[in-house]
KOLGULUM-236259 format. One line per field, with one value per residue: residue number from 1; residue in one letter; x, y, z of N, C-alpha, C in turn. Coordinates in Angstrom, 2 decimals, decimal comma. Example, Ala and Ser with C-alpha at 12.3 -4.5 7.8 and 13.67 -1.06 7.14 Angstrom:
BEGIN
resi 1  2
resn A  S
n_x 13,19  12,85
n_y -5,69  -2,25
n_z 7,80  7,08
ca_x 12,30  13,67
ca_y -4,50  -1,06
ca_z 7,80  7,14
c_x 13,20  12,90
c_y -3,30  0,03
c_z 7,80  7,87
***
This chain:
BEGIN
resi 1  2  3  4  5  6  7  8  9  10  11  12  13  14  15  16  17  18  19  20  21  22  23  24  25  26  27  28  29  30  31  32  33  34  35  36  37  38  39  40  41  42  43  44  45  46  47  48  49  50  51  52  53  54  55  56  57  58  59  60  61  62  63  64  65  66  67  68  69  70  71  72  73  74  75  76  77  78  79  80  81  82  83  84  85  86  87  88  89  90  91  92  93  94  95  96  97  98  99  100  101  102  103  104  105  106  107  108  109  110  111  112  113  114  115  116  117  118  119  120  121  122  123  124  125  126  127  128  129  130  131  132  133  134  135  136  137  138  139  140  141  142  143  144  145  146  147  148  149  150  151  152  153  154  155  156  157  158  159  160  161  162  163  164  165  166  167  168  169  170  171  172
resn M  P  E  I  I  P  N  G  H  P  L  L  V  H  F  P  I  A  L  L  S  T  S  A  F  F  H  L  V  A  R  L  W  Q  G  R  G  R  C  T  T  Y  C  S  I  L  A  H  A  T  L  W  L  G  A  V  A  A  V  P  A  V  I  L  G  W  L  A  F  N  S  V  A  H  D  E  V  S  H  A  A  M  E  V  H  R  A  W  A  L  V  T  L  G  T  L  A  A  L  A  G  W  D  V  W  R  N  K  L  D  T  I  P  S  G  W  F  V  L  A  V  V  A  G  W  G  M  V  G  I  T  A  W  H  G  G  E  L  V  Y  R  Y  G  L  G  V  M  A  L  P  T  H  E  V  G  M  D  I  G  H  H  H  S  E  E  S  S  H  E  H  I  H
n_x 3,41  3,04  5,57  7,07  5,71  4,61  2,30  -0,98  -0,76  1,22  0,30  -2,42  -1,95  -1,10  -3,57  -5,42  -3,48  -2,85  -5,69  -6,19  -4,39  -5,05  -7,57  -7,13  -5,55  -7,82  -9,55  -8,47  -8,31  -10,86  -11,88  -10,45  -10,73  -13,18  -16,57  -15,92  -17,73  -18,55  -15,86  -15,38  -17,17  -16,91  -14,15  -15,01  -16,70  -14,67  -13,17  -14,86  -15,50  -13,08  -12,30  -14,07  -13,61  -10,85  -11,02  -12,78  -10,99  -8,79  -9,41  -9,35  -6,30  -5,55  -6,46  -5,16  -2,50  -2,61  -2,52  -0,20  1,57  1,41  2,39  4,86  8,27  10,69  12,73  13,56  13,96  12,70  10,47  9,49  9,54  7,40  5,27  4,96  4,11  1,83  0,31  -0,04  -1,24  -3,63  -4,91  -4,94  -6,62  -9,02  -9,54  -9,82  -12,00  -13,93  -13,66  -14,67  -17,24  -18,49  -18,56  -20,11  -22,48  -23,11  -22,82  -23,64  -22,73  -21,36  -21,06  -19,24  -16,25  -16,01  -13,91  -12,63  -13,08  -11,47  -8,88  -8,88  -8,99  -6,65  -4,74  -5,58  -4,42  -1,91  -1,40  -1,71  0,56  2,61  2,18  2,44  5,48  6,35  5,88  7,56  9,88  10,08  10,27  12,27  14,46  14,39  14,11  11,75  9,69  10,73  12,45  15,88  19,19  20,78  23,03  26,36  28,64  31,54  34,61  33,64  33,05  32,00  31,44  29,99  30,12  29,97  30,89  32,14  31,81  29,80  27,50  26,27  24,66  25,71  25,48  25,72
n_y 21,97  19,98  19,80  18,30  15,89  14,33  13,21  12,03  9,30  8,22  9,82  8,45  5,58  4,47  4,42  2,18  0,21  0,40  0,29  -2,19  -4,03  -3,50  -4,51  -7,32  -7,98  -7,68  -9,50  -12,02  -11,77  -11,41  -14,10  -15,64  -14,76  -15,67  -15,99  -14,42  -12,12  -9,19  -7,94  -9,58  -8,76  -6,14  -6,54  -7,76  -6,09  -4,08  -5,38  -6,10  -3,45  -2,05  -3,71  -3,18  -0,39  -0,25  -1,63  -0,01  2,12  1,24  1,66  4,48  4,67  2,83  3,81  6,25  5,22  3,85  6,06  7,32  5,31  5,87  8,23  8,75  9,29  6,78  3,94  0,99  -1,15  -0,23  -0,06  -2,87  -3,46  -1,84  -2,80  -5,54  -4,54  -3,25  -5,36  -7,12  -4,99  -4,73  -7,49  -7,68  -5,90  -6,69  -8,95  -7,87  -6,30  -8,43  -9,93  -7,70  -7,30  -9,92  -9,76  -7,70  -8,70  -11,09  -10,96  -9,52  -6,21  -7,43  -9,68  -12,62  -13,57  -16,29  -19,02  -19,89  -17,49  -15,64  -16,66  -15,99  -13,10  -12,78  -13,85  -12,06  -9,68  -10,35  -10,13  -7,59  -6,79  -7,77  -6,36  -3,76  -4,05  -4,21  -1,88  -0,48  -0,92  0,32  2,81  2,98  1,42  1,80  4,56  6,06  8,52  10,39  13,09  14,01  13,64  16,90  18,54  19,23  21,85  22,06  21,67  22,33  21,08  17,87  15,90  15,03  15,21  14,36  15,33  13,59  15,18  17,10  15,58  14,63  16,01  18,14  18,10  19,99
n_z -5,87  -7,80  -9,26  -7,43  -6,56  -9,07  -9,87  -8,55  -7,34  -5,50  -3,29  -2,50  -2,46  -0,21  1,61  0,90  1,51  4,39  5,49  4,35  5,67  8,18  8,18  7,54  9,94  11,88  11,07  11,55  14,53  15,15  14,31  15,65  18,41  18,94  20,35  22,59  23,35  23,34  22,44  20,33  18,67  18,14  16,85  14,79  13,18  12,95  11,01  8,78  8,04  7,63  5,62  3,54  3,16  2,38  -0,06  -1,58  -1,55  -2,94  -5,51  -6,55  -6,13  -7,83  -10,32  -10,37  -10,26  -12,86  -14,44  -13,87  -14,88  -17,49  -17,66  -16,52  -16,71  -18,16  -18,72  -20,64  -19,04  -16,58  -17,49  -18,12  -15,28  -14,34  -15,59  -14,26  -11,74  -12,76  -13,36  -11,15  -9,58  -10,82  -10,77  -7,88  -7,34  -8,56  -7,03  -4,37  -4,98  -5,21  -2,71  -1,15  -2,06  -1,83  0,74  1,47  0,64  1,67  4,63  7,70  9,41  11,91  11,67  12,71  10,88  8,71  8,62  6,28  4,80  6,41  5,69  2,91  2,89  4,22  2,27  0,03  1,35  1,41  -1,38  -1,71  -0,42  -2,08  -4,38  -3,37  -2,81  -5,40  -6,43  -4,70  -5,35  -7,96  -7,32  -5,35  -6,61  -9,22  -9,36  -10,21  -10,62  -8,85  -7,77  -8,93  -7,57  -6,33  -8,52  -9,27  -9,67  -11,52  -9,66  -7,32  -4,02  -4,02  -1,90  0,95  4,27  7,71  10,77  13,59  16,10  15,57  15,01  17,31  20,03  22,66  26,16  28,76
ca_x 3,65  3,12  6,82  7,81  4,85  4,01  0,95  -1,59  -0,74  1,76  -0,54  -3,38  -1,76  -0,95  -4,86  -5,71  -2,42  -3,10  -7,03  -6,26  -3,78  -5,89  -8,72  -6,58  -5,52  -8,98  -10,43  -7,81  -8,54  -12,36  -11,97  -9,45  -11,53  -14,83  -17,37  -15,63  -18,43  -18,34  -14,69  -15,58  -18,21  -15,97  -13,26  -15,67  -17,31  -13,65  -12,60  -15,62  -15,47  -11,87  -12,22  -14,86  -12,89  -9,77  -11,24  -12,81  -9,78  -7,93  -10,11  -8,39  -5,13  -5,06  -6,48  -3,87  -1,25  -2,55  -2,21  1,27  2,29  1,43  3,18  6,37  9,41  11,22  13,42  13,15  14,35  12,24  9,16  9,29  9,06  6,17  4,13  4,81  3,47  0,59  -0,59  -0,20  -2,14  -5,16  -5,45  -5,35  -7,92  -10,07  -9,66  -10,32  -13,31  -14,66  -13,93  -15,56  -18,38  -19,13  -18,57  -21,05  -23,61  -23,37  -22,38  -23,70  -21,34  -20,94  -20,90  -17,90  -15,99  -15,82  -12,34  -12,03  -13,13  -10,19  -7,76  -8,95  -8,65  -4,92  -4,42  -5,73  -3,56  -0,62  -1,30  -1,41  2,04  3,35  2,00  3,37  6,61  6,70  5,59  8,72  11,14  9,99  10,72  13,64  15,16  14,59  13,89  10,66  8,69  11,54  13,50  17,18  20,06  21,21  24,04  27,32  29,37  32,96  35,52  33,09  33,39  30,98  31,35  28,97  30,46  29,39  32,00  31,52  31,23  28,47  26,45  25,99  24,68  26,40  24,78  26,61
ca_y 20,57  18,83  19,33  17,30  14,72  14,49  12,56  11,67  8,04  8,15  10,32  7,77  4,45  4,22  4,21  0,89  -0,88  0,49  -0,26  -3,70  -4,55  -3,54  -5,60  -8,69  -8,24  -7,75  -10,84  -13,02  -11,53  -11,88  -15,63  -16,52  -14,69  -16,16  -16,32  -13,38  -11,34  -7,63  -7,63  -10,23  -8,03  -4,87  -6,76  -8,09  -4,77  -3,50  -6,33  -5,59  -2,10  -1,98  -4,46  -2,42  0,86  -0,64  -1,95  1,35  3,30  1,00  2,09  5,78  4,53  1,96  4,63  7,24  4,35  3,87  7,51  7,33  4,79  6,54  9,72  8,74  8,95  5,41  3,42  -0,33  -1,93  0,06  -0,14  -4,21  -3,75  -1,27  -3,77  -6,53  -3,73  -2,80  -6,54  -7,28  -4,04  -5,08  -8,78  -7,49  -5,03  -7,43  -9,98  -7,05  -5,98  -9,87  -10,23  -6,75  -7,44  -11,24  -9,74  -6,99  -9,54  -12,32  -10,85  -8,28  -5,79  -7,66  -11,17  -13,15  -13,99  -17,87  -19,31  -19,55  -16,07  -15,16  -17,16  -15,47  -11,87  -12,82  -13,79  -10,61  -8,94  -10,71  -9,63  -6,16  -6,69  -8,05  -5,28  -2,66  -4,35  -3,97  -0,50  0,40  -1,17  1,18  4,29  2,91  0,56  2,33  6,03  6,53  9,59  10,99  14,27  13,79  14,62  18,16  18,41  20,53  22,58  21,73  22,47  22,17  19,60  17,16  15,07  15,40  14,64  14,74  15,00  13,14  16,16  17,80  14,70  14,62  17,28  18,11  18,40  20,61
ca_z -5,40  -9,00  -9,41  -6,34  -6,72  -10,55  -9,85  -7,10  -6,85  -4,19  -2,15  -2,27  -2,30  1,35  2,19  0,93  2,07  5,70  5,60  4,12  6,74  9,46  8,02  7,71  11,60  12,62  10,52  12,34  15,77  15,22  14,13  16,90  19,69  18,67  21,43  23,55  23,49  22,70  21,83  18,99  17,91  17,58  15,94  13,23  12,59  12,12  10,10  7,85  7,45  6,79  4,03  2,43  2,76  1,76  -1,46  -2,32  -1,43  -3,97  -6,88  -7,01  -6,02  -8,98  -11,45  -10,43  -10,87  -14,35  -15,15  -13,66  -15,59  -18,90  -17,81  -15,98  -17,63  -17,76  -19,66  -21,01  -17,61  -15,43  -17,96  -17,71  -14,00  -14,16  -16,42  -13,40  -10,86  -12,93  -13,31  -9,57  -9,01  -11,43  -10,03  -6,63  -7,14  -8,81  -5,74  -3,43  -5,31  -5,20  -1,40  -0,49  -2,70  -1,23  2,26  1,69  0,03  2,37  5,88  8,38  9,91  13,00  11,61  12,95  9,53  8,68  8,52  4,69  4,35  6,91  4,77  1,67  3,13  4,30  0,89  -0,38  2,12  0,64  -2,71  -1,50  -0,18  -3,48  -5,19  -2,60  -3,04  -6,72  -6,55  -4,04  -6,54  -8,93  -6,77  -4,80  -7,40  -10,51  -9,27  -11,02  -9,64  -7,90  -8,32  -9,14  -6,54  -6,89  -9,45  -8,48  -10,55  -11,45  -8,91  -5,94  -3,00  -3,80  -0,98  1,97  5,30  8,92  11,86  15,05  17,03  14,96  14,97  18,86  20,88  24,00  27,30  29,72
c_x 3,74  4,42  7,69  7,08  4,25  2,59  0,52  -1,29  -0,20  1,12  -1,61  -3,10  -1,64  -2,40  -5,17  -4,71  -2,86  -4,52  -6,94  -5,49  -4,21  -7,02  -8,11  -6,33  -6,59  -9,70  -9,64  -8,41  -9,92  -12,60  -11,49  -10,24  -12,77  -15,20  -16,83  -16,44  -18,20  -16,92  -14,66  -16,35  -17,55  -14,92  -14,02  -16,24  -15,88  -12,94  -13,39  -15,54  -14,34  -11,69  -12,81  -14,29  -11,91  -9,98  -11,85  -11,71  -8,75  -8,18  -9,27  -7,10  -4,79  -5,32  -5,51  -2,72  -1,49  -2,16  -0,74  2,10  2,36  1,94  4,48  7,36  10,30  11,98  12,94  12,86  13,17  10,54  8,59  8,63  7,57  4,97  3,95  3,82  1,87  -0,44  -0,96  -1,50  -3,51  -5,73  -5,81  -6,55  -9,33  -10,41  -10,16  -11,75  -14,36  -14,74  -14,98  -17,13  -19,07  -19,18  -19,75  -22,43  -24,00  -23,13  -23,37  -22,34  -20,57  -20,64  -19,44  -17,50  -15,90  -14,28  -11,81  -12,17  -12,06  -9,27  -7,78  -8,76  -7,21  -4,28  -4,25  -4,66  -2,06  -0,55  -1,10  0,15  2,91  3,32  2,67  4,73  7,15  6,67  6,88  9,77  10,95  10,27  12,05  14,79  15,71  14,43  12,96  9,86  9,23  12,26  14,96  18,02  20,60  22,62  25,07  28,17  30,92  33,83  34,99  33,19  31,93  30,61  30,34  29,56  30,11  30,60  31,27  30,70  29,82  27,41  25,72  25,67  25,28  25,73  25,64  25,85
c_y 19,57  18,73  18,51  16,28  14,80  14,02  12,05  10,32  7,62  8,78  9,37  6,41  3,85  3,90  2,83  0,00  -0,42  0,00  -1,97  -4,69  -4,69  -4,60  -7,04  -8,92  -8,39  -8,91  -11,92  -12,90  -11,92  -13,14  -16,03  -16,12  -14,97  -16,53  -15,37  -12,20  -9,88  -7,30  -8,42  -9,44  -6,70  -5,40  -7,25  -6,97  -3,94  -4,30  -6,02  -4,39  -1,50  -2,47  -3,63  -1,17  0,72  -0,97  -0,83  2,46  2,60  1,33  3,43  5,44  3,59  2,97  5,72  6,58  4,16  5,13  7,72  6,39  4,89  7,66  9,60  8,41  7,75  5,07  1,68  -1,27  -1,69  -0,29  -1,71  -4,10  -2,89  -2,05  -4,95  -5,73  -3,92  -4,33  -6,92  -6,40  -4,35  -6,45  -8,57  -6,72  -5,74  -8,59  -9,27  -6,87  -7,46  -10,01  -9,30  -7,04  -8,78  -10,81  -8,86  -7,89  -10,56  -12,20  -9,53  -7,70  -6,47  -9,02  -11,66  -13,67  -15,58  -17,94  -19,12  -18,18  -15,20  -15,26  -16,44  -13,86  -11,87  -12,83  -12,64  -9,66  -9,14  -10,15  -8,05  -5,93  -6,70  -7,09  -4,03  -2,71  -3,80  -2,42  0,35  0,18  -0,17  2,47  4,09  2,13  1,35  3,95  6,76  7,30  10,23  12,10  13,69  14,18  15,89  17,93  19,58  20,92  21,98  22,28  22,62  20,79  19,12  16,16  15,82  14,71  15,15  14,34  14,32  14,02  16,54  16,94  14,46  16,00  16,71  18,82  19,02  20,83
c_z -6,69  -9,39  -8,69  -6,58  -8,15  -10,76  -8,49  -6,68  -5,51  -2,93  -1,59  -2,03  -0,97  1,99  2,06  1,44  3,75  6,18  5,36  5,15  7,73  9,41  8,05  9,24  12,28  12,34  11,48  13,80  15,83  15,30  15,59  18,45  19,73  20,04  22,70  23,91  22,71  22,05  20,35  18,04  17,31  16,70  14,46  12,59  11,90  10,97  8,72  7,14  6,86  5,55  3,04  1,94  2,04  0,23  -2,18  -2,49  -2,55  -5,45  -7,47  -7,27  -7,65  -10,58  -11,69  -10,91  -12,14  -15,02  -14,79  -14,46  -17,18  -18,94  -17,28  -16,67  -17,14  -19,05  -20,01  -19,92  -16,72  -16,25  -17,88  -16,12  -13,49  -14,65  -14,80  -12,45  -11,24  -12,76  -12,02  -9,11  -9,55  -10,88  -8,88  -6,40  -7,51  -7,44  -4,67  -3,54  -4,96  -4,00  -0,84  -0,95  -2,11  0,11  2,35  1,51  1,03  4,28  6,39  8,93  11,01  13,05  11,94  11,46  9,57  8,42  7,04  4,14  4,90  5,88  3,41  1,71  3,47  3,01  0,07  0,04  1,68  -0,74  -2,85  -1,34  -1,27  -4,21  -4,67  -2,96  -4,30  -6,82  -5,73  -4,72  -7,60  -8,66  -6,13  -5,58  -8,59  -10,41  -10,10  -10,00  -9,04  -8,59  -8,06  -7,91  -7,08  -7,67  -8,68  -9,65  -10,34  -10,60  -7,25  -5,20  -3,08  -2,76  0,16  3,06  6,85  9,86  13,18  15,84  16,78  15,04  16,37  19,53  22,32  25,14  28,27  31,00
***
């Protein structure tokens, strides 16, 4: 597996993205559905828990991203893009740690989040999205951390074609 995925960053980075997306959603729902009994309580519990878990999950993702930053082969242009991604990741991690720390310190698990805190969590989620965008550019624009396409020997057909007939199943 190490020859396919040279570091653990791509394996872990999606957990904080998913958890913090879920947290932002449930923060909004808990606030908007305030006063609707158990549903509000359950949404509040999910909002808080996924924020805390997302912030914790971001720590190893950032550590492994730091290791990848120092180990992935790259050129000057992609290095500049890596620095932008790294800066966003570090600021985002600090923001998430502050939000989760504040939430743990000030709220109970079933507390309905205040309006300003919901906006702060949504802004933190936006930062996660920007960080993820820059990470995606590293892979899809600059090809960092991926294996190259196969090379072909001279004289071999290097084109890859699909016929109309082979791309559809025929049902008789």
